[in-house]
N, C-alpha and C positions, 0 to 999 in steps of 0.2 A: 669362810664359806666354801663349800665344796660341791662339785657337780660330777656326775658320772655320764660319760658319753658312750652309748652302746647301741647296737641294733635294736630298734623299737619292736616290741612284741604286741603292740596294739596300734590302732589307727592314730596317726599324728598329723599335725599341721605343718606344712613346709615353712621353712624360714624361722622356726622358733629359736634355733641356736643363734642365728644372726641377730635376732632382736634381743636375745639375752645378752649377747656380747655388747651390743649398743647401749643397753641399759647399764651394764656394769661400767662401761667407759664413761657414760654421762654422769654417773654418781661417783666415779672414781673409787670403785670397790674392787680390790684385788681378790682373786679367788684361786682355788686349786681345782684343776680338771683332771679326772682320772679317765683316760682314753682307752677304749677297747681296741686292740690291734686290728681286728677285722673291720671295725667301724672306721678306723683311720684309712685303711685300704679302700673302703667304699666311698668315703667322703673326704678325700685329701684336701680339697680346697677349704672346707669348713674347719678341718683340723688345723690347717695352716693359719686360719684367722685366729684361732684360740691362742696359738703360739705367738703370733705377731702382736697380740694384745698384751703380751707380757705376763700372762698368768702362769702359775706354777703347774707343771705337768707331771702326772703320775700314771702308772700303768693300771689298767682294769682287766688284765689278762688278755688273751687273744680270742678265745672262743666264748667267753662269758659263761663258762660251765662251773658247776659246783666243784671247787678245788679238792675236797676230800675224796671225790670219786675217781680221780686220776691215779694211774699207776705212777711210780716214781719217775719213769722215763717220760710218760705223758705229761706229768706235771712240769718237769723241767722244760720240755719242748714248748708247752703253752706259754710259760713265762718268757722264755727266750724269743719265741716268735713275736710276742707283743713288743718286746724291746727292740727287735730288729725292725719291725714295721714303723715304730716311732722314730728311730734313728734315721732310717732310709728315706722316709716320706716327709717328715717335718723337721728332721735334724735335731731331735731332742732325745737324750738318754733319760728315761724316766726314773732310773734308780736314784735314791733308795725308795721312792714313793710307790706304794702298791696297795690297792684295795681289793679284797676278795669279792668276787661277784656274789650278790645276794647275801653277803655277810657270812657265807658258809666257809668254815675253816678258821675263823678268827680265834677260836678257842681250842683248835685241834692241835695237839702237840706235834703230830706228824707234819701237818701243813706248815706250822711255824718253823719246824726244823728244815723242811725243804726250802722255804723262803730264805732262811738264814744262810743256807748253803748257796743260794742263788744271789747272795750279796744284797738281800733286802732285810735290813734290820727290822725286827718286828717283835710284838708281844701281845698278849691278850689285853683287851680293853675291859676293865672291870665294870660290872653293872653297879647301879646305885646300891643295891643290897650288899654286894661284895665290898664296896667302899666303906659302908657304914660298919661292916663287921671286921674290917682289916685292923689287926692289932697295931701296926705301925701308924696308921692314920689316927687311931685313938691315942696312942702314946704321944703323938705330936700335937695333941689338942686341936686337930683339924675338924673334929666333930664336937660341937658344943650342945649342951642341953639347957634350956631355959623354961621357966613357967610359961605356959601358953595362955594368952588372953581367953581362950576357949576352955581352959581347964587342962590339967595334966602337964606333961613335959613335952616340949617341942625340940626335936633334934635338928640342928642346922649346921651348915658349913661354917667353919671358922675363917680367919683371915689367912689367905694363902697367896704368896709366900709370907711368912712371918719374919720380918727383918730384925736384926739384933738391936740396932739403934732406935728403930721406930716400929715396934711390933704391932702397935694398934690394939684395939680391944673391941669386943662385942658386949654391949651392956644389957640388951634385952632382945626379945623376939620381935619387937615392934608392935604397933597397934593393929587391931582387927580391921578398923575402918580406914580406907584410903583417904589421906588428907587430914587425919586426926591431929597431926602435929604441925599443920600448916601455920597456925597463928604463932606458935612458939618459935618456929624457924624464921618465917618471913617478918614478923613484927618484933619478936624478942631478940633475934640475932642479926637480922638484915636491916632493921630500922624502918620497915614500912608501917604505915598506919593501918588500922582496921578498915578504914574506907578504901585505902589502896588495895588491900587484900580482897575486899568485896568486889571492887571493880575488876580485878584480875579474874576472880571466880566468875563474874557475870560474862566476861569475854571468853571464858573457857580456857584461859591460860593455865589456871591451877584448879 
C-alpha cells in the first residue's frame, strides 16, 4: 500500500494524515510513503510521525512538477533537493525509492536515464496491454487461455512464480456465478453437511 504526501491543490480537512497513520497502526498495516521535499519542509512534524511509525519512505520530488519538463540541471536539482530535505528534516535517505509526480515520465527514456544517474534504479511499468503482448510473458506461460463460461476464450494470469518442485496448475477459468462451487468445496472436501452450508449461507458467512 502506497501513499503520496504533497502540497494539496484542493481544499482538505486538517488531521487527515494523522488519522491515516492511526488507522494503519491499529490495523498493523505497513505502507510506503512518497514524501514531497517541499511538503516535508512545510510539515516537518507530520513527516516525522510517518517516519516514526516505521513506514518505508520514498521521494516524491521536491516541487511536484512534471519531470519531463525539467532541463537536465533542473531535474538533478529537484531530485537532490528532495533528498536533502528528507535527510536533514526527518533523517531518512529516500534512495532508491522515487515516484514521479502525476506519473509523468515513468515511460520517458530521458527521465529514466536521469533517475538512473541519480542512483534511483528504475524502469517502465508495463500496462496490462503490454504485459499480455510481451513475448517473454507468453513464453513462460504466464498468460493462459481457457474456454470462458460466457463463450469464447478468456485470457488470464497463470501462476507466478512457477516453482520447479511445485509448479501448480490452473484448470479452468472458474464459474460465472459466485459461490457456484461452494457445495463441492465445503461439503465434498471439507466435510460439512448441506444443512451446515445452508446455515452458513443464512448467516452471510458464505
